[in-house]
ROTIMAR-377012 format. One record per residue (C-alpha): chain; x, y, z; residue number from 1. Coordinates in Angstrom, 2 decimals, decimal comma, always signed. Last residue first. Layout:
   kette         x         y         z    nr
       A         X         Y         Z   NUM
...
This chain:
   kette         x         y         z    nr
       A    +21,99    -32,42    -10,65   394
       A    +20,85    -35,20     -8,33   393
       A    +17,58    -33,49     -7,42   392
       A    +18,74    -33,03     -3,82   391
       A    +21,94    -31,46     -5,07   390
       A    +19,96    -29,07     -7,28   389
       A    +17,91    -28,00     -4,28   388
       A    +20,83    -27,42     -1,99   387
       A    +22,80    -25,45     -4,56   386
       A    +19,76    -23,42     -5,67   385
       A    +18,95    -21,99     -2,22   384
       A    +17,38    -18,59     -2,98   383
       A    +15,81    -19,81     -6,21   382
       A    +14,14    -22,76     -4,55   381
       A    +12,84    -20,70     -1,62   380
       A    +11,40    -18,00     -3,92   379
       A     +9,79    -20,58     -6,16   378
       A     +8,24    -22,34     -3,20   377
       A     +6,97    -19,04     -1,78   376
       A     +5,41    -18,17     -5,14   375
       A     +3,69    -21,54     -5,17   374
       A     +2,36    -20,70     -1,70   373
       A     +1,04    -17,33     -2,94   372
       A     -0,67    -19,06     -5,86   371
       A     -2,25    -21,58     -3,51   370
       A     -3,49    -18,74     -1,27   369
       A     -4,90    -17,03     -4,37   368
       A     -6,85    -20,23     -4,97   367
       A     -6,34    -22,81     -7,73   366
       A     -9,09    -25,08     -9,11   365
       A    -10,84    -21,95    -10,44   364
       A     -8,00    -21,21    -12,83   363
       A     -4,23    -21,14    -12,23   362
       A     -1,22    -23,43    -12,36   361
       A     +2,11    -22,00    -13,58   360
       A     +3,44    -21,82    -17,13   359
       A     +7,24    -21,75    -17,58   358
       A     +9,30    -19,72    -20,04   357
       A    +13,08    -19,98    -20,41   356
       A    +14,24    -22,23    -23,24   355
       A    +11,12    -21,93    -25,40   354
       A    +11,13    -18,15    -24,94   353
       A    +14,72    -17,72    -26,11   352
       A    +14,22    -20,09    -29,05   351
       A    +11,20    -18,07    -30,20   350
       A    +13,13    -14,82    -29,89   349
       A    +16,04    -16,22    -31,91   348
       A    +14,08    -17,81    -34,77   347
       A    +16,75    -18,43    -37,43   346
       A    +15,47    -19,58    -40,85   345
       A    +14,42    -23,19    -41,09   344
       A    +15,21    -25,88    -43,67   343
       A    +12,61    -28,66    -43,43   342
       A    +13,02    -31,96    -41,58   341
       A    +11,91    -30,41    -38,29   340
       A     +8,44    -29,75    -39,75   339
       A     +7,26    -33,36    -39,84   338
       A     +8,00    -33,88    -37,05   337
       A     +8,89    -31,52    -34,18   336
       A    +11,48    -28,73    -33,97   335
       A     +9,75    -26,03    -36,03   334
       A     +6,61    -26,37    -33,92   333
       A     +8,44    -25,41    -30,76   332
       A    +10,15    -27,56    -28,08   331
       A     +8,28    -26,60    -25,90   330
       A     +4,99    -24,74    -26,06   329
       A     +4,29    -24,33    -23,09   328
       A     +6,85    -25,76    -20,64   327
       A     +4,34    -26,78    -17,95   326
       A     +4,15    -26,47    -14,17   325
       A     +2,78    -29,44    -12,23   324
       A     +3,05    -28,11     -8,68   323
       A     +3,10    -31,37     -6,72   322
       A     +6,21    -30,35     -4,71   321
       A     +8,45    -32,60     -6,82   320
       A     +6,88    -30,93     -9,86   319
       A     +7,93    -27,54     -8,51   318
       A    +11,55    -28,59     -8,01   317
       A    +11,72    -30,15    -11,48   316
       A    +10,24    -26,98    -12,99   315
       A    +12,95    -24,89    -11,33   314
       A    +15,63    -27,13    -12,82   313
       A    +13,98    -26,90    -16,24   312
       A    +13,81    -23,11    -16,15   311
       A    +17,40    -22,59    -15,02   310
       A    +18,28    -22,23    -11,38   309
       A    +20,17    -19,32     -9,80   308
       A    +17,70    -16,72    -11,10   307
       A    +20,32    -14,52    -12,77   306
       A    +20,48    -16,89    -15,77   305
       A    +16,90    -16,21    -16,83   304
       A    +13,51    -17,63    -15,84   303
       A    +10,53    -16,06    -17,65   302
       A     +7,24    -16,68    -15,89   301
       A     +3,85    -17,47    -17,42   300
       A     +0,43    -17,31    -15,76   299
       A     -2,10    -18,16    -18,46   298
       A     -5,79    -17,54    -17,79   297
       A     -5,26    -13,82    -17,22   296
       A     -8,59    -13,27    -19,09   295
       A     -7,09    -10,08    -20,42   294
       A     -8,32     -6,48    -20,64   293
       A     -8,50     -6,32    -16,83   292
       A     -4,79     -7,16    -16,65   291
       A     -3,83     -3,90    -18,41   290
       A     -1,40     -4,54    -19,94   289
       A     -0,87     -8,22    -19,26   288
       A     +2,63     -8,86    -17,97   287
       A     +4,84    -11,94    -18,16   286
       A     +6,05    -12,62    -14,61   285
       A     +9,80    -12,11    -14,56   284
       A    +12,42    -14,14    -12,69   283
       A    +16,12    -13,35    -12,74   282
       A    +16,19    -11,57     -9,39   281
       A    +12,98    -12,08     -7,38   280
       A    +11,48     -8,63     -6,76   279
       A     +7,82     -9,55     -7,02   278
       A     +7,04    -13,25     -7,18   277
       A     +4,43    -13,44     -4,41   276
       A     +2,74    -10,14     -5,35   275
       A     +2,49    -10,96     -9,03   274
       A     +1,38    -14,50     -8,23   273
       A     -1,45    -13,13     -6,12   272
       A     -2,45    -10,67     -8,86   271
       A     -2,56    -13,49    -11,41   270
       A     -4,60    -15,60     -9,01   269
       A     -7,14    -12,81     -8,55   268
       A     -7,32    -12,31    -12,33   267
       A     -7,90    -16,03    -12,87   266
       A    -10,69    -16,15    -10,28   265
       A    -12,40    -13,00    -11,58   264
       A    -12,35    -14,30    -15,14   263
       A    -13,91    -17,63    -14,13   262
       A    -16,58    -15,85    -12,09   261
       A    -17,47    -13,56    -14,99   260
       A    -17,50    -16,56    -17,33   259
       A    -20,08    -18,59    -15,37   258
       A    -22,96    -18,12    -17,83   257
       A    -20,52    -18,68    -20,70   256
       A    -19,40    -21,94    -19,11   255
       A    -22,99    -23,10    -18,62   254
       A    -23,67    -22,46    -22,31   253
       A    -20,52    -24,36    -23,28   252
       A    -21,53    -27,36    -21,18   251
       A    -24,92    -27,41    -22,92   250
       A    -23,13    -27,03    -26,28   249
       A    -20,95    -30,02    -25,51   248
       A    -23,99    -32,13    -24,65   247
       A    -25,69    -30,91    -27,83   246
       A    -22,71    -32,05    -29,87   245
       A    -20,44    -29,64    -31,75   244
       A    -20,33    -30,42    -35,45   243
       A    -17,04    -30,90    -37,28   242
       A    -17,99    -33,66    -39,72   241
       A    -16,47    -32,70    -43,05   240
       A    -17,45    -30,83    -46,18   239
       A    -16,76    -30,67    -49,90   238
       A    -19,47    -28,98    -51,91   237
       A    -23,11    -28,08    -52,37   236
       A    -24,81    -31,11    -50,85   235
       A    -28,61    -31,24    -51,00   234
       A    -30,51    -33,96    -49,11   233
       A    -31,81    -32,47    -45,88   232
       A    -30,65    -28,92    -46,47   231
       A    -27,41    -27,04    -47,09   230
       A    -25,19    -30,10    -46,65   229
       A    -21,44    -29,79    -47,20   228
       A    -20,51    -32,55    -44,74   227
       A    -21,83    -30,54    -41,77   226
       A    -18,78    -28,41    -40,80   225
       A    -18,51    -27,25    -44,43   224
       A    -22,01    -25,76    -44,47   223
       A    -21,36    -23,74    -41,31   222
       A    -18,06    -22,53    -42,78   221
       A    -19,73    -21,35    -45,97   220
       A    -22,41    -19,54    -43,94   219
       A    -19,78    -17,88    -41,76   218
       A    -17,89    -16,67    -44,84   217
       A    -21,14    -15,25    -46,23   216
       A    -21,83    -13,39    -42,97   215
       A    -18,38    -11,80    -42,80   214
       A    -17,68    -10,38    -39,33   213
       A    -16,03    -13,61    -38,32   212
       A    -15,68    -16,06    -35,44   211
       A    -15,06    -19,79    -35,93   210
       A    -15,76    -21,71    -32,73   209
       A    -14,14    -24,57    -30,87   208
       A    -14,96    -27,63    -28,82   207
       A    -14,07    -30,23    -26,22   206
       A    -15,81    -30,38    -22,82   205
       A    -17,63    -27,21    -23,94   204
       A    -15,07    -25,03    -22,19   203
       A    -14,46    -21,61    -20,75   202
       A    -11,04    -20,33    -19,62   201
       A     -9,44    -23,08    -21,72   200
       A     -8,16    -26,46    -20,49   199
       A    -11,30    -28,43    -21,36   198
       A    -11,15    -27,32    -25,00   197
       A    -13,45    -24,47    -25,92   196
       A    -11,01    -23,00    -28,42   195
       A    -11,62    -19,82    -30,40   194
       A    -10,90    -19,39    -34,10   193
       A    -10,53    -16,04    -35,81   192
       A    -11,74    -14,75    -39,15   191
       A    -10,98    -12,01    -41,66   190
       A     -8,82    -10,46    -38,96   189
       A     -9,78     -9,07    -35,56   188
       A    -13,05     -9,85    -33,73   187
       A    -11,53    -12,69    -31,68   186
       A     -9,52    -10,12    -29,75   185
       A    -12,76     -8,68    -28,42   184
       A    -12,90     -4,87    -28,87   183
       A    -12,60     -2,45    -25,94   182
       A     -9,23     -1,13    -27,07   181
       A     -7,94     -4,69    -27,32   180
       A     -9,95     -7,32    -25,49   179
       A     -9,55    -10,72    -23,84   178
       A    -12,48    -12,64    -22,30   177
       A    -12,15    -15,52    -24,75   176
       A     -8,58    -15,22    -26,01   175
       A     -6,59    -18,43    -25,69   174
       A     -7,73    -20,20    -28,87   173
       A     -7,52    -17,02    -30,96   172
       A     -5,66    -18,62    -33,86   171
       A     -6,03    -15,63    -36,13   170
       A     -6,66    -15,50    -39,88   169
       A     -5,59    -12,77    -42,28   168
       A     -6,37    -13,31    -45,96   167
       A     -3,74    -11,87    -48,30   166
       A     -3,96     -8,97    -50,75   165
       A     -0,39     -7,87    -50,05   164
       A     -1,29     -4,37    -48,82   163
       A     -4,42     -5,60    -47,07   162
       A     -2,51     -8,36    -45,25   161
       A     +0,24     -5,92    -44,27   160
       A     -2,28     -3,44    -42,87   159
       A     -4,03     -6,15    -40,85   158
       A     -0,69     -7,46    -39,58   157
       A     +0,30     -3,98    -38,46   156
       A     -3,04     -3,39    -36,74   155
       A     -2,96     -6,77    -35,00   154
       A     +0,55     -6,19    -33,64   153
       A     +0,38     -8,46    -30,62   152
       A     -2,84     -9,29    -28,78   151
       A     -1,79    -11,35    -25,79   150
       A     -4,26    -14,07    -24,71   149
       A     -1,59    -16,67    -23,93   148
       A     -0,40    -16,38    -27,54   147
       A     -2,80    -14,48    -29,78   146
       A     -1,62    -16,42    -32,84   145
       A     -1,40    -14,91    -36,32   144
       A     -2,01    -16,78    -39,56   143
       A     -1,10    -14,87    -42,72   142
       A     -2,34    -16,23    -46,04   141
       A     -1,54    -17,62    -49,50   140
       A     +2,22    -17,18    -49,76   139
       A     +3,58    -18,88    -52,87   138
       A     +5,46    -15,85    -54,25   137
       A     +7,06    -15,16    -50,88   136
       A     +6,14    -13,68    -47,52   135
       A     +8,53    -14,69    -44,72   134
       A    +10,22    -11,29    -44,27   133
       A     +6,78     -9,66    -44,17   132
       A     +5,76    -11,74    -41,17   131
       A     +8,78    -10,50    -39,19   130
       A     +7,88     -6,85    -39,72   129
       A     +4,12     -7,37    -39,36   128
       A     +4,30     -9,01    -35,95   127
       A     +3,69    -12,57    -34,80   126
       A     +3,14    -12,75    -31,05   125
       A     +5,59    -12,90    -28,12   124
       A     +4,38     -9,36    -27,27   123
       A     +7,59     -7,48    -26,49   122
       A    +10,10     -9,84    -28,11   121
       A     +8,09     -9,96    -31,37   120
       A     +7,71    -13,46    -32,74   119
       A     +9,74    -15,44    -35,28   118
       A     +8,25    -16,84    -38,46   117
       A     +7,47    -20,37    -39,54   116
       A     +6,24    -21,13    -43,04   115
       A     +3,52    -23,79    -42,86   114
       A     +2,74    -25,38    -46,24   113
       A     -0,87    -26,10    -47,17   112
       A     -2,41    -29,51    -47,83   111
       A     -5,26    -28,83    -45,40   110
       A     -3,66    -31,14    -42,84   109
       A     -0,52    -28,98    -43,06   108
       A     -2,30    -25,84    -41,91   107
       A     -4,22    -27,62    -39,15   106
       A     -0,97    -29,28    -38,05   105
       A     +0,74    -25,90    -37,70   104
       A     -1,90    -24,56    -35,33   103
       A     -2,22    -27,94    -33,59   102
       A     +1,48    -27,69    -32,64   101
       A     +0,69    -25,19    -29,92   100
       A     +2,34    -21,88    -30,72    99
       A     +5,76    -20,27    -30,95    98
       A     +6,61    -21,23    -34,54    97
       A     +4,67    -18,17    -35,68    96
       A     +2,59    -18,34    -38,87    95
       A     +3,02    -17,66    -42,59    94
       A     +0,80    -19,89    -44,71    93
       A     +2,05    -21,28    -48,02    92
       A     +0,02    -22,44    -51,01    91
       A     -3,75    -22,05    -51,05    90
       A     -6,35    -20,31    -48,90    89
       A     -9,94    -20,30    -50,13    88
       A    -11,26    -18,46    -47,06    87
       A    -13,72    -21,31    -46,41    86
       A    -10,81    -23,77    -46,59    85
       A     -8,77    -21,81    -44,07    84
       A    -11,77    -21,41    -41,76    83
       A    -12,58    -25,11    -42,04    82
       A     -9,07    -26,12    -41,05    81
       A     -8,95    -23,63    -38,18    80
       A    -12,28    -24,87    -36,82    79
       A    -11,08    -28,44    -37,25    78
       A     -8,25    -27,59    -34,86    77
       A    -10,59    -25,59    -32,59    76
       A    -12,74    -28,59    -31,67    75
       A    -16,26    -29,93    -32,26    74
       A    -17,20    -26,73    -34,06    73
       A    -19,32    -23,65    -33,31    72
       A    -19,89    -21,15    -36,12    71
       A    -20,18    -17,59    -34,78    70
       A    -20,98    -14,35    -36,61    69
       A    -19,87    -11,33    -34,57    68
       A    -22,57     -9,51    -32,57    67
       A    -20,39     -7,91    -29,92    66
       A    -18,42    -10,99    -28,92    65
       A    -20,54    -11,81    -25,86    64
       A    -23,67    -11,63    -27,96    63
       A    -22,14    -13,95    -30,54    62
       A    -21,28    -16,40    -27,76    61
       A    -24,87    -16,34    -26,55    60
       A    -26,25    -16,98    -30,05    59
       A    -23,76    -19,75    -30,82    58
       A    -24,58    -21,49    -27,54    57
       A    -28,34    -21,11    -28,08    56
       A    -28,10    -22,62    -31,56    55
       A    -26,00    -25,49    -30,25    54
       A    -28,44    -26,11    -27,41    53
       A    -31,47    -26,09    -29,74    52
       A    -30,04    -28,71    -32,06    51
       A    -27,79    -28,04    -35,02    50
       A    -26,99    -31,66    -35,98    49
       A    -26,31    -33,40    -32,63    48
       A    -28,07    -34,96    -29,62    47
       A    -31,72    -34,38    -30,43    46
       A    -33,88    -36,82    -28,48    45
       A    -35,72    -33,77    -27,06    44
       A    -35,69    -35,38    -23,62    43
       A    -32,00    -36,26    -24,04    42
       A    -31,22    -32,69    -25,07    41
       A    -33,18    -31,45    -22,07    40
       A    -31,16    -33,75    -19,81    39
       A    -27,91    -32,35    -21,19    38
       A    -29,10    -28,84    -20,41    37
       A    -30,28    -29,84    -16,94    36
       A    -26,93    -31,55    -16,26    35
       A    -24,98    -28,45    -17,16    34
       A    -27,33    -26,10    -15,29    33
       A    -27,17    -28,33    -12,21    32
       A    -23,36    -28,37    -12,31    31
       A    -23,08    -24,57    -12,50    30
       A    -19,88    -23,88    -14,39    29
       A    -16,72    -25,98    -14,38    28
       A    -13,23    -24,59    -15,00    27
       A    -11,03    -27,42    -16,18    26
       A     -7,50    -27,90    -14,75    25
       A     -5,31    -26,12    -17,29    24
       A     -1,97    -26,10    -15,46    23
       A     -2,35    -28,57    -12,64    22
       A     -1,91    -28,32     -8,87    21
       A     -1,36    -31,81     -7,51    20
       A     -3,01    -32,87     -4,24    19
       A     -1,00    -33,02     -1,01    18
       A     +0,75    -29,78     -1,90    17
       A     +4,10    -28,99     -0,23    16
       A     +5,32    -32,46     -1,14    15
       A     +6,57    -34,47     +1,87    14
       A    +10,07    -33,80     +3,20    13
       A    +13,37    -35,20     +1,99    12
       A    +15,10    -32,13     +0,60    11
       A    +13,37    -32,43     -2,80    10
       A    +10,08    -32,59     -0,91     9
       A    +10,76    -29,21     +0,68     8
       A     +9,98    -29,35     +4,40     7
       A    +13,33    -28,05     +5,63     6
       A    +12,92    -24,84     +3,63     5
       A     +9,55    -24,14     +5,19     4
       A     +6,23    -24,48     +3,43     3
       A     +3,19    -22,28     +3,04     2
       A     -0,32    -23,44     +2,16     1
């Protein structure tokens, strides 16, 4: 759907999109398969506690990840907490400030201390050089984040962790369908945690999964997610309730079945955005190299001073046109309670990204034609910034 300058909502016309385009609108697999799976759980009268759907979901996910051990959880935040506890982490955890706040909250909820590090300007992920500057006598682990499905310096972090004798955990929430050198990103580190939240490339309504190559670690994690039970009435240690329901597992199975279609849709949209935004001064689409190694589920643009509008002005224009772009992950973990009360070392790359990056709608609810139209809106807004800013009262 294309729009003309005179039709911009901020100039008095109707929004370019009658229905809002959202960042993270859920991808939905085959509806009949979802409902059949839930119906089977109802027929079995087994709705939780390691039912057949959960076992099938873990098995299929393991197959997709090259045989890694998988422990499904009710969400990725508890997955991170259980993984840290199963790894025996104590003290401080070095992690990037450029991440969703749940990463830091999972650390703090376990009684550990988040130590925020800057990210690499090329990858926007934690690298070994910056991580090493944050390691101190109380450091108990490194926690990398594959931001927006980008891999970062996994080899450097792995080498640093081995050298310092530290566990290496990855928040891999964004990475299902992403690879590095033919290996799933979730396969790196001592463990990684995937998210199956509704906004991810594949979802289980709400869910997560701990992924590891260590069978014993997976067994400890599986015990912890079920109150510490190892059989009907034997508890071997501290646990919690982090089980994925059978309904969630049925949704997850349908999502895995539909993954190829989800990936194709996101990659088509990414290509459409790339074409629509090409050559705009001051605006850069964050690259995936190569796109086919990524799920392309996050379309992120960097808006600099040459664009004519700043990031927040451009976002205001898009929102007025029913394009609900997001400032992921503004304002940064280091700037929200309770972490903002602690002394922080400078994080220049993180601050740069938080001030300039904007996530655009994609996924199966968005078509390449929609992406092209959003690109047209951005181009129009940036080529007439004075008119647009005046209409917004700025």
